[in-house]
Structure formats: structure tokens, C-alpha cells
C-alpha positions in Angstrom: -0.2 0.1 0.0 1.6 3.2 -0.9 1.8 5.3 2.6 0.5 8.9 0.9 -2.2 9.9 -0.8 -1.3 11.5 -4.3 -1.1 15.4 -3.7 -3.4 16.2 -6.7 -6.1 13.5 -6.1 -6.1 14.7 -2.4 -6.9 18.1 -4.1 -10.0 16.9 -5.9 -11.2 15.1 -2.7 -11.1 18.5 -0.9 -12.9 20.1 -4.0 -15.6 17.2 -3.9 -16.3 17.9 0.0 -17.2 21.7 -1.8 -19.5 19.9 -4.1 -20.9 17.9 -1.2 -21.8 21.3 0.5 -23.6 22.1 -2.4 -25.7 19.2 -2.1 -26.8 19.7 1.4 -30.6 20.8 1.4 -30.0 22.0 4.7 -27.7 24.8 3.2 -29.5 27.8 2.2 -29.9 27.7 -1.6 -28.1 31.0 -2.6 -25.4 29.4 -0.6 -25.5 25.8 -2.2 -25.1 28.3 -5.9 -22.1 30.0 -4.0 -20.7 26.5 -3.3 -21.2 25.3 -7.1 -19.4 28.7 -8.2 -16.6 28.1 -5.8 -16.2 24.1 -7.0 -15.9 25.6 -10.5 -13.4 28.6 -9.6 -11.1 25.8 -7.3 -11.0 23.8 -10.7 -10.0 26.6 -13.0 -7.0 27.5 -10.8 -6.2 23.7 -10.5 -6.0 23.2 -13.9 -4.3 26.6 -14.7 -1.5 25.9 -12.4 -1.2 22.4 -11.0 -2.3 20.5 -14.6 0.1 23.1 -16.3 3.0 22.1 -14.1 2.2 18.2 -14.8 2.4 18.6 -18.5 5.5 20.5 -18.1 6.7 17.7 -16.2 5.6 15.5 -18.8 7.8 17.5 -21.4 10.8 16.8 -18.8 10.5 13.3 -19.1 11.4 13.2 -22.8 14.6 15.8 -22.1 18.1 14.9 -22.2 18.3 16.0 -18.8 14.7 15.1 -17.5 13.8 15.3 -14.3 13.7 12.0 -12.3 10.1 11.4 -11.1 8.5 8.6 -8.9 5.1 8.7 -11.3 3.7 9.1 -14.6 2.6 12.9 -15.3 0.6 11.7 -18.5 -1.0 9.1 -16.3 -1.7 11.5 -13.5 -3.3 13.7 -15.9 -5.7 11.1 -17.6 -6.6 10.0 -13.9 -7.2 13.4 -12.8 -9.7 14.1 -16.2 -11.2 11.0 -15.3 -11.9 12.0 -11.6 -13.2 15.6 -12.9 -15.5 14.2 -15.7 -17.3 11.9 -12.8 -17.6 14.6 -10.5 -18.5 17.2 -13.5 -21.6 14.6 -14.0 -22.5 15.0 -10.4 -22.1 18.5 -10.6 -24.9 18.8 -13.6 -27.3 16.5 -11.9 -27.2 18.5 -8.6 -27.7 22.1 -10.8 -30.1 20.7 -13.3 -32.3 18.4 -11.1 -31.9 20.5 -7.5 -31.0 23.7 -7.8 -33.0 25.1 -10.9 -36.0 23.0 -9.6 -35.3 24.7 -5.9 -35.1 28.1 -7.5 -38.4 27.9 -9.3 -40.2 26.8 -6.2 -39.0 30.1 -5.1 -40.4 31.8 -7.9 -37.1 32.4 -9.8 -36.6 31.1 -13.2 -33.2 30.6 -14.9 -34.3 29.8 -18.4 -31.9 26.6 -20.5 -32.9 25.4 -23.3 -37.1 25.7 -23.0 -39.2 27.5 -25.4 -39.7 31.3 -24.5 -42.8 33.6 -23.9 -43.6 35.4 -26.7 -42.8 38.9 -24.5 -39.1 37.2 -23.4 -38.5 35.9 -27.0 -38.8 39.7 -28.2 -37.0 40.7 -25.2 -34.0 38.6 -25.8 -34.0 39.6 -29.7 -33.9 42.9 -28.7 -31.3 42.8 -25.9 -29.1 40.7 -28.7 -29.5 43.9 -31.2 -29.2 46.7 -28.9 -26.3 45.4 -26.3 -25.0 41.8 -27.6 -24.2 42.2 -31.1 -21.5 44.8 -31.4 -19.3 42.6 -29.0 -19.2 39.5 -30.8 -16.5 38.6 -32.7 -17.3 35.5 -34.8 -14.2 33.6 -36.6 -14.7 30.6 -39.5 -12.2 28.0 -38.5 -13.1 26.1 -41.9 -11.4 27.3 -44.9 -8.9 29.5 -43.1 -6.3 26.6 -43.2 -3.2 29.1 -42.8 -5.0 30.9 -39.7 -4.8 29.0 -36.4 -7.7 30.6 -34.3 -7.1 31.5 -30.7 -9.2 31.2 -27.7 -8.5 33.1 -24.7 -8.2 32.0 -21.4 -11.5 31.2 -19.3 -13.4 33.1 -21.6 -16.4 31.6 -22.9 -17.3 30.7 -26.6 -19.7 28.6 -29.0 -18.5 26.3 -31.4 -21.1 26.9 -34.4 -21.7 24.2 -37.5 -23.1 26.0 -40.6 -24.0 25.1 -44.1 -24.5 27.2 -46.6 -28.3 28.1 -47.7 -27.6 29.2 -51.3 -24.9 27.2 -52.8 -25.6 23.3 -53.3 -23.2 21.1 -51.1 -23.1 17.5 -50.2 -25.1 16.9 -46.9 -21.7 16.5 -44.9 -20.2 19.8 -46.2 -20.1 21.7 -42.9 -18.5 24.9 -42.1 -17.2 25.6 -38.6 -17.1 28.8 -37.1 -17.0 29.9 -33.2 -18.3 33.0 -31.5 -17.5 34.8 -28.4 -19.8 35.2 -25.4 -19.0 38.5 -24.0 -19.6 38.3 -20.4 -17.2 40.1 -19.0 -18.6 43.4 -20.5 -22.5 42.2 -20.1 -22.6 39.8 -17.3 -23.7 36.3 -17.3 -27.2 36.5 -16.4 -29.7 38.6 -18.4 -33.1 39.6 -16.5 -36.0 39.4 -18.1 -39.5 41.1 -17.4 -41.1 39.5 -14.7 -44.6 38.5 -14.1 -47.0 37.2 -11.5 -44.1 37.7 -9.0 -42.0 35.0 -10.9 -38.2 36.5 -11.3 -36.7 35.4 -14.8 -33.1 35.5 -15.9 -31.4 33.9 -18.8 -27.7 32.6 -19.6 -26.0 35.1 -22.0 -24.7 32.3 -24.3 -28.4 31.4 -24.8 -28.9 35.1 -25.9 -26.4 34.3 -28.7 -27.6 30.9 -29.4 -30.9 32.1 -30.3 -29.7 34.6 -32.6 -26.9 32.8 -34.5 -29.1 33.0 -37.9 -28.5 37.0 -37.3 -24.5 36.5 -36.9 -24.3 34.1 -39.9 -26.7 35.1 -42.3 -26.6 33.2 -45.8 -26.0 30.0 -43.3 -28.0 27.5 -41.7 -27.3 26.9 -38.4 -26.8 23.0 -37.9 -26.1 23.2 -34.0 -23.9 25.0 -31.5 -21.8 23.9 -28.5 -20.3 25.6 -25.8 -16.5 25.5 -25.3 -13.6 26.7 -23.3 -10.0 27.4 -22.9 -7.7 27.1 -19.9 -4.6 28.4 -20.0 -1.1 27.9 -17.8 -0.9 30.7 -15.3 2.8 30.1 -14.6 5.0 32.9 -15.5 8.3 31.3 -17.0 10.7 33.2 -15.4 14.1 31.0 -16.1 16.6 32.6 -14.0 15.6 34.8 -10.8 18.9 35.0 -9.8 20.2 37.4 -12.6 19.2 40.7 -13.6 15.9 42.7 -12.6 13.3 40.1 -11.3 10.6 43.1 -10.9 11.2 43.7 -14.7 10.8 39.8 -16.0 7.9 39.9 -13.7 6.5 42.4 -15.5 7.5 41.2 -19.0 6.0 37.9 -18.2 2.7 39.3 -17.0 1.0 40.0 -20.5 2.1 36.4 -21.8 0.0 34.4 -19.4 -2.7 35.5 -21.7 -1.3 33.4 -24.2 0.2 30.2 -22.3 -0.2 26.7 -23.1 -3.5 25.0 -23.3 -4.2 23.2 -19.8 -7.8 21.6 -20.6 -10.5 22.2 -23.2 -13.8 21.8 -22.1 -16.5 20.9 -24.9 -20.2 20.5 -24.4 -21.2 16.9 -24.1 -23.0 15.4 -27.4 -20.4 17.4 -29.9 -19.9 15.0 -32.7 -16.7 13.4 -32.9 -15.8 15.0 -36.4 -16.5 18.5 -34.9 -14.5 17.8 -32.2 -11.4 16.3 -34.1 -11.8 19.5 -36.5 -11.2 21.7 -33.4 -8.6 19.9 -31.6 -6.4 19.7 -35.4 -7.2 23.6 -35.8 -6.7 24.8 -32.3 -3.6 22.7 -31.7 -4.9 20.5 -29.1 -3.7 17.3 -27.2 -5.9 14.5 -26.6 -4.9 15.2 -22.8 -6.3 18.0 -22.9 -9.8 17.4 -23.5 -12.5 17.5 -20.8 -16.2 16.6 -21.7 -18.6 19.1 -19.8 -22.3 20.4 -19.9 -23.7 23.1 -21.9 -22.7 25.7 -19.9 -19.4 26.4 -18.8 -17.3 28.8 -16.3 -20.1 28.1 -13.9 -18.2 30.0 -11.3 -20.5 33.0 -12.7 -22.8 31.6 -10.4 -21.5 33.9 -7.9 -22.9 36.7 -9.3 -26.7 35.1 -10.0 -28.9 37.5 -9.0 -30.9 37.0 -5.8 -34.0 39.0 -6.4 -35.4 37.7 -2.5 -32.5 38.7 -0.8 -31.6 38.2 2.3 -33.6 35.3 2.2 -32.6 32.0 1.0 -28.7 33.2 2.2 -27.2 32.5 5.4 -27.8 34.7 8.2 -25.1 37.3 8.6 -22.8 36.7 11.3 -22.1 40.6 12.2 -18.1 40.9 12.9 -17.7 41.1 16.8 -16.2 44.1 18.8 -13.5 43.5 21.3 -14.7 45.7 24.4 -11.3 45.7 26.1 -9.7 47.1 22.6 -12.9 49.4 21.9 -12.3 50.7 25.7 -9.1 52.3 25.5 -7.8 55.2 23.1 -4.7 53.7 22.4 -4.3 50.4 20.9 -0.6 50.3 21.9 -1.1 51.0 25.3 -3.7 47.7 25.3 -1.0 45.4 23.9 1.5 46.5 26.1 -0.9 45.3 29.1 -1.1 42.1 27.6 -1.4 40.3 24.3 -4.2 40.2 22.1 -5.6 37.6 19.7 -8.3 38.4 17.2 -10.2 35.5 15.3 -11.2 36.6 11.8 -13.8 36.8 10.4 -16.0 36.6 14.1 -14.0 39.8 15.1 -13.8 43.0 13.2 -10.8 43.3 11.0 -11.2 46.8 11.9 -8.9 46.5 14.9 -5.9 45.4 12.1 -6.7 48.8 10.1 -6.3 50.6 13.1 -3.3 49.1 14.3 -2.0 50.4 10.7 -4.0 53.9 11.0 -2.6 54.4 14.4 0.7 54.0 13.6 0.3 56.4 10.6 -0.6 59.4 12.8 0.7 58.2 16.3 3.4 61.2 16.9 5.7 58.7 18.8 5.7 55.8 16.4 9.3 56.1 14.5 9.3 53.1 12.1 6.9 50.8 10.6 7.7 47.3 8.7 5.4 44.9 7.5 5.3 42.0 4.7 2.6 42.3 1.9 1.8 39.0 -0.1 -1.8 39.7 -1.2 -3.0 43.0 -1.3 -6.6 44.1 -1.5 -7.4 45.8 -4.9 -8.6 48.5 -2.7 -6.1 48.7 0.1 -6.6 50.3 3.5 -3.5 48.8 4.7 -1.4 50.2 1.8 -3.4 53.7 2.2 -2.3 53.9 6.3 1.4 53.1 5.1 1.8 55.8 2.6 -0.1 58.2 5.4 2.9 57.3 7.6 5.5 57.8 5.2 4.2 61.3 4.3 3.9 61.9 8.3 7.7 61.4 8.2 7.8 57.8 10.0 10.3 55.2 8.1 8.3 52.7 6.3 9.7 49.7 4.7 7.6 47.4 3.2 8.2 43.9 2.1 6.4 43.2 -1.2 6.2 39.8 -3.0 6.1 40.5 -6.5 5.5 36.4 -7.4 2.0 35.9 -5.4 0.6 34.3 -8.0 -2.3 35.9 -10.0 -1.6 39.0 -7.9 1.4 40.1 -9.5 -0.1 43.0 -11.3 -1.8 44.1 -8.3 1.4 43.9 -6.1 3.3 45.7 -8.4 0.8 48.6 -8.8 0.8 49.2 -5.0 4.5 48.9 -4.5 4.7 51.4 -7.0 2.2 54.0 -5.2 4.0 53.4 -1.8 7.5 53.8 -3.4 6.2 57.1 -4.8 5.0 58.5 -1.2 8.5 57.5 0.3 7.8 54.2 1.4 10.9 52.1 1.2 10.0 48.8 -0.9 11.8 45.8 -1.0 10.9 43.3 -3.6 10.9 39.7 -3.7 13.8 37.3 -3.0 15.3 35.1 -5.8 14.4 31.5 -5.3 12.0 32.4 -2.2 8.6 33.4 -1.5 8.0 35.9 1.6 4.8 34.6 3.0 5.0 35.4 6.3 2.2 37.8 7.8 4.2 40.0 10.1 4.1 44.0 10.8 6.5 45.8 13.1 5.9 48.9 14.7 8.8 51.0 16.7 7.5 53.3 19.2 9.0 56.1 21.2 8.3 55.7 25.1 7.7 58.7 27.3 11.1 57.6 29.1 12.9 57.6 25.8 13.3 54.1 25.2 12.3 52.7 21.7 9.2 49.9 22.3 8.3 47.4 19.7 4.7 45.9 19.2 4.4 43.4 16.8 1.6 41.9 14.5 1.4 38.1 13.8 -1.0 36.4 11.7 -1.6 33.4 10.0 -3.6 35.4 6.9 -2.8 38.0 4.4 -2.8 41.8 5.1 -6.1 41.8 3.1 -9.1 43.5 3.8 -11.3 41.7 1.6 -10.3 38.1 2.0 -10.6 38.8 6.1 -14.1 38.8 5.3 -14.2 35.3 4.4 -11.1 33.8 5.7 -10.9 31.8 9.2 -7.6 33.2 10.5 -6.0 34.3 13.6 -3.9 37.4 14.5 -2.0 38.3 17.7 -1.0 41.6 18.5 1.7 41.7 20.9 4.8 43.8 22.7 6.3 40.7 24.1 10.5 41.8 24.1 11.8 38.5 22.7 9.4 38.0 19.9 10.0 41.8 19.0 13.6 41.4 18.8 13.4 38.2 16.8 11.1 39.4 14.1 13.4 42.7 13.6 16.1 39.9 13.1 13.5 38.7 10.3 13.4 42.0 8.9 17.1 42.8 8.8 17.2 39.5 7.1 14.4 40.3 4.3 16.5 43.7 3.7 19.5 41.7 2.6 21.7 42.9 5.7 23.7 40.2 8.1 21.6 39.1 11.0 21.6 36.8 13.8 19.5 33.8 12.7 19.0 32.0 15.8 15.5 32.3 17.4 14.4 31.1 20.6 10.7 32.2 20.5 9.7 32.6 16.4 9.7 29.4 14.1 11.0 30.8 10.8 11.1 28.6 7.8 14.8 28.4 6.2 15.9 28.1 9.8 14.0 26.2 12.7 10.3 25.9 11.5 10.7 22.3 10.5 13.1 21.4 13.3 11.2 22.5 16.3 7.9 20.7 15.2 10.0 17.8 14.9 11.2 18.0 18.2 7.7 18.9 19.6 6.4 15.8 18.0 9.7 13.8 19.3 8.7 14.9 22.9 5.2 13.2 22.3 6.6 10.5 21.2 9.0 10.0 24.2 6.1 10.5 26.6 3.7 8.0 24.3 6.8 5.2 25.0 7.1 6.3 28.8 3.2 5.4 29.2 2.6 9.2 29.8 -0.5 11.1 27.8 0.6 12.2 24.5 -1.5 14.2 22.3 -0.9 16.4 19.0 -4.0 18.6 17.5 -2.4 20.1 14.6 -4.7 22.2 11.9 -3.2 23.5 9.0 -4.6 23.7 5.5 -2.6 21.6 3.5 -0.2 18.4 4.6 2.1 17.2 2.1 5.5 17.2 3.3 6.7 13.5 3.7 9.0 14.2 6.4 6.7 15.8 8.5 4.4 12.8 7.9 6.9 10.3 8.3 7.2 11.8 11.8 3.1 11.8 12.1 3.5 8.0 11.4 6.1 7.4 14.0 4.0 9.3 16.5 0.8 6.9 15.8 3.0 3.8 16.0 4.3 5.2 19.5 0.8 5.9 20.6 0.3 9.2 20.2 -3.1 10.8 19.9 -2.8 12.8 16.6 -5.7 14.9 15.8 -5.3 16.6 12.3 -7.9 18.9 11.0 -7.0 19.3 7.4 -9.1 21.8 4.6 -7.4 20.8 1.5 -4.6 18.6 0.4 -3.9 15.6 2.8 -1.0 13.5 1.7 -1.2 11.5 5.1 -3.4 8.0 4.7 -5.2 7.7 8.4 -6.6 4.6 9.9 -4.4 2.4 9.0 -3.2 -0.2 11.2 0.5 -0.7 12.4 1.0 2.8 10.5 -1.6 5.7 11.3 -4.4 3.9 13.6 -4.1 6.8 16.2 -4.4 9.6 13.7 -8.1 11.1 12.4 -8.1 13.7 10.1 -11.2 16.3 10.0 -11.8 18.6 7.1 -14.3 21.6 7.7 -16.0 23.1 4.8 -18.7 25.5 5.9 -20.0 29.5 4.9 -15.9 30.5 6.0 -12.9 29.1 4.4 -10.5 27.9 7.2 -7.0 29.1 6.8 -5.7 29.6 10.2 -2.7 27.2 10.9 -2.8 26.3 14.9 -0.4 23.5 16.4 -1.4 22.3 20.0 0.9 19.8 21.7 0.3 18.3 25.1 3.9 18.3 26.6 3.1 16.4 29.4 0.3 19.2 30.5 2.6 22.0 30.0 0.9 22.7 27.1 2.4 24.6 23.7 0.5 26.3 21.1 1.7 27.9 17.9 0.3 29.6 15.1 1.9 29.9 11.7 1.5 31.3 8.2 3.0 27.9 6.9 1.5 24.8 6.0 3.6 21.7 6.3 4.3 21.4 2.5 7.5 21.4 0.7 7.0 24.9 -0.7 6.3 26.6 2.6 9.0 24.4 4.4 11.9 24.6 2.1 11.2 27.5 -0.6 9.4 30.4 1.5 10.1 32.5 4.2 7.2 31.8 7.0 7.0 33.0 10.5 5.5 30.9 13.3 4.8 32.4 16.7 4.1 30.8 20.2 1.0 31.7 22.2 2.1 32.3 25.8 -1.0 34.4 27.3 -3.0 31.3 29.1 -6.3 33.0 28.2 -5.6 33.1 24.9 -4.4 29.1 24.8 -7.7 28.6 26.1 -9.7 29.9 23.3 -7.7 28.4 20.8 -8.0 25.1 22.6 -11.8 25.6 22.8 -12.2 26.6 19.1 -10.1 23.7 17.9 -12.1 21.4 19.8 -15.5 22.9 18.5 -14.0 21.7 15.3 -13.0 18.4 16.1 -16.6 17.5 17.6 -18.4 19.2 14.6 -20.6 16.6 13.2 -22.3 18.8 10.6 -19.8 20.4 8.9 -17.0 18.5 9.4 -16.1 15.1 7.4 -13.4 12.4 8.5 -11.2 11.3 5.7 -10.8 7.8 5.4 -8.1 5.2 3.9 -9.5 5.8 0.4 -9.1 9.7 1.1 -13.2 10.3 0.7 -14.8 12.2 2.9 -17.0 10.0 5.5 -19.6 12.0 7.4 -18.6 12.2 11.3 -21.1 10.1 13.5 -23.3 12.4 15.5 -24.4 12.1 19.3 -27.6 12.4 21.2 -26.9 16.2 21.9 -28.1 18.7 19.0 -25.4 19.3 16.6 -24.0 23.0 16.1 -21.4 24.0 13.0 -17.8 24.8 14.7 -18.1 28.0 13.0 -21.3 29.0 14.6 -20.4 27.7 17.6 -17.1 29.7 17.6 -19.1 32.5 17.0 -21.9 31.9 19.7 -19.1 31.3 22.2 -16.9 34.8 21.3 -19.9 36.6 21.1 -21.0 35.6 24.5 -17.6 36.4 25.9 -17.5 39.8 24.2 -20.7 40.5 25.6 -20.1 39.5 29.2 -16.5 41.6 29.0 -18.5 44.4 27.8 -20.7 44.4 30.4 -17.8 44.4 32.9 -16.2 47.5 31.1 -19.6 49.1 31.6 -19.3 48.5 35.4 -16.0 50.2 35.3 -13.9 46.8 35.2 -10.5 46.8 34.5 -8.8 45.9 31.1 
């Protein structure tokens, strides 16, 4: 038996769990639709990145200096395509057999291919002539042998089979063309006039389908099929170590639009001769082909209008305030009193914005340093840093220009900040800086310089903080602050003492420290003592760490893993991993935090980190993990982890085949972990607020 799940197939198992959430009738209808959109968007990126890499590896297999591989990339791509095809069939059955009828039951009709009433047909023709026609770019493929057609990445097209009306021709003499569907300009869902309290919408491509005769006059339209192309999203930067890396990234960005095909989706039912013709003319390979339904790019379902909102959606959970922080005029004073932990999106992200805004305007602040990996398109944090620089503070920002699909946005903000006087440090060749850290130097009343640090598991990004479940620690701990200063010195390319007692820093001590912590649990188990580790991350892939977890299981350590995405560890195997359970949580928020809880003979240690246990995080990135020293914060993190381990509603267990199995429920009423977490934090903050109102100390 292979002791490791394949990384790519494990990811497909996670994405299938997203599809399972869309199938859950207890989930509000428009949230189910959102999960269908998320499933599709995840798959798009998977093909643009992971499948593109596999195809590149397959080409290397035949190169003179090929890379040694322990698998056949082409065989894995075939297995991926087969798995995706099976999942897509379930997607179609779910969408057409469950979601669309449920929408109709609520008076919302999304037309597919059914005949339209006369008034709606007239509206479709009017919309086509007045809005759609000017955006169309039909292209005849037949009869243009010297011209290779080009399909844009992720764009919608119809492949149209035609026959000339006037010139006699054999019955099989077909003309093939394609026409774009301009959803980027016009939106995907066209509203039609309502009647009797019912709301009507139609797919934009169906507006085009119903008017193909107007696009191709002189031709009989025999049929039309939905098609789309996914292209590689990788930037091909051959040498990061020489020349200007930023300029190389800028030069490569436009080429992403013309990347190698990674997937060609065609509508089921397309005749073989039409498909063969498209494969030949578009320069495709058979392994690029994936059968799809009539409608592609179903991530657009995220934008399907809900005329009944807020009905059919989750009841909102307003971000919580922190009474002790609200009661003080200075966040720095509150941090100096004791460490403060924030849990997003349960807590308001405004406290992070306040941290940067206070640093920007506080006359005692002398310096601000921060790492930015994925910057929000309208970043209030970047604007605060600009304000700080304009106010005469020394501001240093490390901007990662290799954050995939955010390169252009990061470069734009870097230029704006640099123009305002911010010192910008760009990517390190061969590494990505994935740490989520900030440091503020502030002059105390006695003239000393005090440091205030923010350590996070998620990006400094106000938009994603609304949907990603992450944790952030605000601290003035002298040792942690001093070690973070060393990290920033290293990022600036200056000599620094890179020994760490408190922080866990990838490239230096992060992996060794986690291995040592697991060794401690192993030793305790062998002495017959209680030994346990509860570890939460997005992805678990690194074989060194997995092998150590297997060793822990064999020694009798109780290992409870909470892994949202990729998990290459195989749980529940006798003699290998029978003491390991893997829980996967998929709910309204995307679980993104990395939390590590070790029993340590009762002297429990808890760490958080920006790093997953993946090869890229452990060996190819600068990541920062950080300890939790405050006993109150430890207690709340343990409670939150326990909520997740006991979640019988949104939690599933991974079995030995990599499948998502329901968690058996007990007799008590089951509450999803995220709702339990929100309710518990809400109650705690309400109690603290009442104490503040009575004049209790912070």
C-alpha cells in the first residue's frame, strides 16, 4: 500500500467536499449556488497551475536531462481528467435536478433550452441587437487553413456548425465557426420581465444561441456547442538570480494570456468529427480534452442575482467588537498591557486597520515594517502606510511580486507606496516571502524604543478577511519583537543573527522545532504518559512531517489533524496511522488558520503559523510561526479547535481511500463549529463589555 495519498487527487477530494456542501439541502439555496461557483473556480485554478505543471513535467521526462519522477505525469493527468469528468456529471445532476427546480419553487426561473414566451423572446432579440451584437467576434475556422484560431483563457465561446443555404453542397459539407460570449462586458445572467411575482433570467450564451442566424446570414445553423479553454497561469521566469526580477515579472504578465492550453472543455454531445476538427485547428492534445455540460464557467453563479435577498442566504454574522480594545484610546497601550488575539472574520478586521492607522498618525511612532503577500485591490492598509510615510515615519514594506495571480496588483501598490516615500523591498530570488508580520517601533515617554508586533496566519487583506477564518496576535513581547526585527533585517539583505528562541522561521528552525515537539510527544507515549497533538493547517504534503506523524501514531500518540485541503497522509491504517484522525471542515468561511497544540506532559504549547506542512512552505518560502504565551488565549484556541474536532454537521473524516465520510453525531443537538465559535466569542465579548460598563479594568 502506498503510504501517501497523491497530492493532486487529494486536492480533488477536497474540492469534491465543496461540491458535497452544494448538495446539502439544509444549506440555504443561494449558499448552495455559491458552493457550486467555488467548486468551479477552484477547478479553474487547479488546471491553470497544477495540471499545467504536470504537463511541463511530462515534457521533461523526454528531455536529455529529465527530472527523476516517481510517477508518470501523463497517467496522472488522465486520472485527474477521469475524476473531474465523474464529478462534473454530479455537478450537472445537482444543478439541473436540484438547484434549478428549487429556484423555480421560490419564483426564480433561470431559463436553459426551453421555449420562451413571446414577450421574453422579443426581449431576448431586443437585448441581442441593442447590447450583444457589437461585442461579438465570429470567426470561421473552416476555410482558413493558414490561420490558427486563438481562444482567450477562461472566456466563453460557442462552436457553431453551419451549412451554406444558397450554394448546393454535399450533406456532410459543413462549415465550422466560433463566436465569443461577451460575459465580461455584459454579465452572465440577463434579467427578463417578471410576471405574477416570478423573476426570470437567461444565460447570455443562450441569448447568442437564439440569434445565431443573425450572426451568420446566408448559413443554416445546424447546431452550437459550448467550449472554453484554460491556459497555464505560470510565469516562465527562467533565472530569478540574475537581472531585474521585477522587470522579468512585468514582462511575463502579458504572456499569461497566451499560455499553453491546460484544458479544453467541450459540451457533451459534440459530434466526433467536429471535436476532431477543433483539436486539429486549435493545436490541442487529446489529454487536454474534458467533457463538460452545456454551460461552462459556472463560477459565474457567484453573481446570479437573488431578487429575494437576504432570503435564501445565510443569516449574517456581524463582526464582533472587542470591548477591551474599544475602551482604550490607544491600541498600543492595550497591547502593552497584555497580548491580544483576534479571530477573523468573527472579530472585526477594523482592529488590524486601526493598528496601522494609529501607527501612521501617532507622533511617537518612529518606524513601521510589514510584509505584504496579497494586497487588496482597494487596500486601506497600503493607504495607511502611505500616510505614515507622508507623516515622516520610516516605512519599509516587503512586497512579494511572485504571489500568483496577484503580481500586477502588488506591483501597482508597490509603485504607489514607493512614490509616497515608502521603502519597498521586492522578492527574494528563489524564495517567496509568505510571512504575515508587521512591526512598529514607538518611542516611550522615558525615551526608550518599544516594539509592537502583529503576527498572523492570513494576508493583510481586508477583502479576504471577510471570508477566510484566520487568527492574528498583537504583542509587545520583547523577545518576539527582537526576533521579528532580525527577520526584517534578513529580508532587507543585511547580516542578522538568525537564531530564534521564540519564533519559528522557515529556512532556519521551523521544521526542526515541530519535529522536536513531535519527538517530545513520542517520548511521552513510550513512557506510558498522555501524549497528544492537535494540528490544524490548510495542506499536509511534506513526507518528512508525515513520516514523523506516522512514527508518533505507532508510538501511541493521539494525533488529531484538521486539514481543509490537500492531505497526503493516509489515516487509520493499522500499524501505521491507526491513532491519526483527519477532520475536514467546509462551511460558510474558508478555514485558513494554522494552529499547533502539543500536550507536552500537561505544560501545553500552542503555536500559530503562516506555513502549511508542504514542501514549498518548509523549504522554498520565508514563513513565520509564533508561540502563544498568554494562558487565556491558549484556552480560547483550544476551545475553538475542540469545536472543530466535534463538528458533526460540517465536519467530515478522511478515510483510508481519501474519501470524505460523515462524522457520527451524538445525542446532543449538533452545532457547526463556525457557528459555535461565533456564539461563544459573542457571549464572551458581551460579558466583557458588561464588565467594562461596570467599570472593570481592562
